[in-house]
DOTIDREN-234845 format. One record per residue (C-alpha): x, y, z; residue in one letter. Coordinates in steps of 0.5 Angstrom, whole numbers, plus 500, padded with zeros to 3 digits. Example, Ala and Ser with C-alpha at 12.3 -4.5 7.8 and 13.67 -1.06 7.14 Angstrom:
BEGIN
525491516a
527498514s
END
This chain:
BEGIN
499093573m
505098575l
504102581g
498107582n
497107574d
490105572s
489099567a
487104562q
493108562v
497102561l
493100555r
493106552d
501107553m
502100550a
498102544t
503108543q
509103544v
506098539r
504103533t
509109534g
503113534r
500117539y
493114539d
489114545v
484108544p
480111550s
479117547s
476119540p
481125539e
486124534d
492127537f
497127532e
495133528p
495137534g
502135536l
505137530a
501144530r
503145537m
508151537d
510152544l
517151548p
517144551v
522142556l
523134555a
525131561v
528124561t
530121568v
537117567r
535110568g
528110567d
526104564g
519106563m
520113559a
527111556p
530117552p
529114545a
521114547g
521121549v
525123543r
520119539g
514123542l
518130541c
519128534d
512129533k
512136536l
515139529t
513146530s
515146537a
521149540r
524143544v
529143549t
531136552h
534135559w
536129563e
535129570l
540125574v
537123581l
541122587g
544115589e
540115595g
533116591t
528111594r
523107589g
523107582s
527111577r
520113574h
517116580y
524118584g
524125582w
518126586i
522125592r
529128589d
526134586n
530140587a
534140581a
528139576l
524144580v
530149579e
531147571r
523148570v
523154573r
529157569a
526154563f
519158564a
523164566d
526164559r
520162555a
END
């Protein structure tokens, strides 16, 4: 188990990585049709150097949002950021907060 992620969340993520479908074995819901129908502005953020959510994986998920207006943005954390890149934005969040605020104001 990594960090504070539950074992079930990790199993669900592993299924998605293996199959390429947004399947959540712990849920009876089929999320794929809903993802395709979602007609909203979406800000997809990757964190440079994050091996748990690499840009290709984020793009793969965003490709399922065929009706959404997706904006991609890469967050570059400061050199002194402690901890993993995946969670590093929690402590080094000023750039992300500003970007999300600007995105929400435009949306």
